[in-house]
Wavefront OBJ file of the C-alpha trace (Angstrom):
o trace
v 85.008 -147.189 91.663
v 81.705 -148.828 92.426
v 78.816 -149.068 89.548
v 75.269 -149.930 89.727
v 73.305 -150.925 86.380
v 69.630 -150.269 85.880
v 68.242 -152.108 83.317
v 64.884 -153.040 81.935
v 65.681 -155.783 79.355
v 67.890 -157.968 77.708
v 71.373 -156.352 79.190
v 73.609 -156.337 76.101
v 74.704 -153.306 77.605
v 75.426 -154.420 80.920
v 76.982 -157.269 79.525
v 79.303 -155.313 77.671
v 80.244 -153.279 81.734
v 80.372 -156.547 82.870
v 83.178 -158.195 80.644
v 84.824 -154.762 80.690
v 84.966 -154.900 84.311
v 85.856 -158.446 84.756
v 89.073 -158.538 82.063
v 90.390 -154.983 83.294
v 89.499 -152.559 80.611
v 87.938 -150.731 82.744
v 89.003 -149.786 86.322
v 85.371 -150.437 88.423
v 83.274 -153.311 90.140
v 79.505 -153.594 89.406
v 78.409 -153.723 92.507
v 74.979 -154.224 92.195
v 71.904 -154.298 89.421
v 68.601 -152.687 89.730
v 65.965 -154.196 87.341
v 62.437 -152.679 86.564
v 61.469 -156.787 86.162
v 62.524 -159.792 87.333
v 61.348 -161.309 84.185
v 64.502 -160.275 81.629
v 67.664 -161.687 80.643
v 69.465 -158.824 81.860
v 68.732 -160.223 85.513
v 69.871 -164.005 84.222
v 73.260 -162.178 82.833
v 73.590 -160.354 86.263
v 73.608 -163.075 88.098
v 75.392 -165.626 86.138
v 78.109 -163.002 86.917
v 77.572 -163.362 90.790
v 76.070 -159.854 90.912
v 73.435 -159.055 93.261
v 70.113 -157.687 91.634
v 67.082 -155.880 93.295
v 63.959 -155.752 91.687
v 61.885 -152.537 91.818
v 58.523 -153.059 89.453
v 56.697 -149.806 88.555
v 54.064 -149.782 90.639
v 52.823 -147.208 92.196
v 54.131 -145.180 89.745
v 54.240 -142.299 92.342
v 56.752 -143.983 94.642
v 58.928 -145.469 91.809
v 61.874 -143.016 91.684
v 61.990 -142.925 95.439
v 62.185 -146.887 95.565
v 64.819 -147.287 92.313
v 67.147 -144.939 94.491
v 66.810 -146.790 97.900
v 67.875 -149.746 96.286
v 71.085 -148.224 94.192
v 71.592 -146.477 97.737
v 72.017 -150.270 99.261
v 75.246 -151.029 96.902
v 76.816 -147.628 97.703
v 77.582 -146.728 94.199
v 80.056 -144.120 92.832
v 77.803 -143.966 89.725
v 74.860 -145.288 88.240
v 74.641 -146.644 84.728
v 71.442 -146.539 82.697
v 71.992 -149.812 80.636
v 68.532 -150.139 78.729
v 66.841 -148.552 81.507
v 63.252 -147.498 79.600
v 61.773 -145.486 82.765
v 61.918 -141.669 83.320
v 63.208 -141.024 86.916
v 63.818 -138.427 89.333
v 67.100 -138.015 89.874
v 67.671 -136.865 93.809
v 70.001 -134.490 94.935
v 72.628 -136.419 96.152
v 72.857 -138.678 92.923
v 73.080 -135.324 90.664
v 75.717 -135.640 88.265
v 76.154 -139.266 88.924
v 73.981 -141.232 86.871
v 74.912 -141.861 83.166
v 72.953 -143.104 80.331
v 73.577 -144.244 76.840
v 71.310 -143.434 73.883
v 71.784 -145.171 70.195
v 72.002 -141.646 68.232
v 73.543 -138.217 68.371
v 71.479 -136.203 70.355
v 69.920 -133.978 70.777
v 68.745 -136.137 67.202
v 66.261 -139.115 67.811
v 65.905 -138.696 70.949
v 63.018 -138.216 73.681
v 59.984 -140.147 75.171
v 59.553 -143.533 73.296
v 62.888 -143.375 71.425
v 64.733 -146.046 72.193
v 66.353 -149.144 70.601
v 64.955 -150.182 66.638
v 62.335 -147.135 67.071
v 65.651 -144.761 67.001
v 67.402 -146.566 64.017
v 64.145 -146.715 62.066
v 63.816 -143.251 62.522
v 67.354 -142.361 61.177
v 66.643 -144.284 58.133
v 63.599 -143.049 57.433
v 64.916 -139.303 57.574
v 67.667 -139.900 55.202
v 70.285 -138.876 58.063
v 73.476 -139.978 56.783
v 75.682 -140.339 60.274
v 74.228 -141.693 63.681
v 76.188 -142.556 66.293
v 75.651 -142.707 70.149
v 75.775 -140.369 73.365
v 76.943 -140.651 76.729
v 75.399 -138.425 78.696
v 74.619 -137.408 82.583
v 70.367 -137.891 83.124
v 68.391 -135.585 84.641
v 64.521 -135.642 84.737
v 63.433 -135.795 81.540
v 64.523 -138.037 78.560
v 67.698 -137.471 76.936
v 68.715 -134.076 77.859
v 71.404 -134.268 80.359
v 74.705 -132.849 79.452
v 76.701 -134.606 76.839
v 79.872 -136.347 78.316
v 81.040 -138.815 75.008
v 79.780 -138.860 71.538
v 80.770 -141.274 68.708
v 79.536 -141.186 65.013
v 79.153 -144.004 62.738
v 78.074 -143.872 59.098
v 74.956 -144.742 57.714
v 75.221 -146.492 54.978
v 72.669 -146.635 51.733
v 71.917 -150.427 52.339
v 71.234 -150.167 55.934
v 68.262 -151.604 57.627
v 67.658 -151.003 61.327
v 69.483 -154.243 62.195
v 72.496 -153.527 60.353
v 72.672 -150.065 61.461
v 71.831 -151.097 65.208
v 74.559 -153.573 65.126
v 77.097 -150.792 64.250
v 76.109 -148.353 66.656
v 76.173 -150.712 69.562
v 79.948 -151.286 68.441
v 80.340 -148.122 68.997
v 78.642 -147.759 72.443
v 80.467 -150.681 73.659
v 83.538 -148.293 73.389
v 82.054 -144.930 74.516
v 79.987 -146.291 77.533
v 83.225 -147.326 79.547
v 85.560 -144.080 78.053
v 82.776 -142.258 79.810
v 82.418 -144.065 82.684
v 86.648 -143.833 83.117
v 86.088 -139.919 82.518
v 83.636 -139.932 85.293
v 85.627 -141.910 87.507
v 89.068 -139.998 87.356
v 87.671 -136.844 88.225
v 88.631 -135.243 84.845
v 85.073 -134.073 83.920
v 83.412 -130.551 84.914
v 80.083 -129.665 83.965
v 79.124 -126.027 83.625
v 75.392 -125.467 82.418
v 75.036 -127.687 79.634
v 78.796 -127.850 78.597
v 80.914 -130.922 79.419
v 84.935 -130.159 79.593
v 88.071 -132.785 80.406
v 90.617 -131.993 82.422
v 93.922 -133.208 81.777
l 1 2 3 4 5 6 7 8 9 10 11 12 13 14 15 16 17 18 19 20 21 22 23 24 25 26 27 28 29 30 31 32 33 34 35 36 37 38 39 40 41 42 43 44 45 46 47 48 49 50 51 52 53 54 55 56 57 58 59 60 61 62 63 64 65 66 67 68 69 70 71 72 73 74 75 76 77 78 79 80 81 82 83 84 85 86 87 88 89 90 91 92 93 94 95 96 97 98 99 100 101 102 103 104 105 106 107 108 109 110 111 112 113 114 115 116 117 118 119 120 121 122 123 124 125 126 127 128 129 130 131 132 133 134 135 136 137 138 139 140 141 142 143 144 145 146 147 148 149 150 151 152 153 154 155 156 157 158 159 160 161 162 163 164 165 166 167 168 169 170 171 172 173 174 175 176 177 178 179 180 181 182 183 184 185 186 187 188 189 190 191 192 193 194 195 196 197 198 199 200
């Protein structure tokens, strides 16, 4: 299975996928990376791993989605993995249900525009939630609303800070994202409306 990662920042999620594809825990190949910025650590991570990178800056924004997917198509992927990608993009017809995203909460809670990274964990703590976690879902044309493939819950502890909660959620993400990719890659996922079912 050929994967393309889309990044906008440090690439910690990308590094998890790199490590797991390299050591055999995930039966896939990272064929390429598309970044919305050329000056981020994620680009360095990809290049250090020998993965080709295309940089597609968000200027002008009207053509951004088209340019992103032109870069994606150049790698001939089976699946696209948003890995710290911070921009809303329009998913073209040939990539419907072929783009996964991971979000650091149990959607639909604490999702939507502007909800990423530390902001999510701060919101969870400020709300007083007792459980958080991560969600892997198919990306659609809005923020954090596509059909859910995998969710993993983690406890919110009384002494948590945004940093300690983020670390616990990220550990869950490191398992949940490869599992979702595996399920989709094995052809075991069926989507009817918003419901995702697993065959076999």
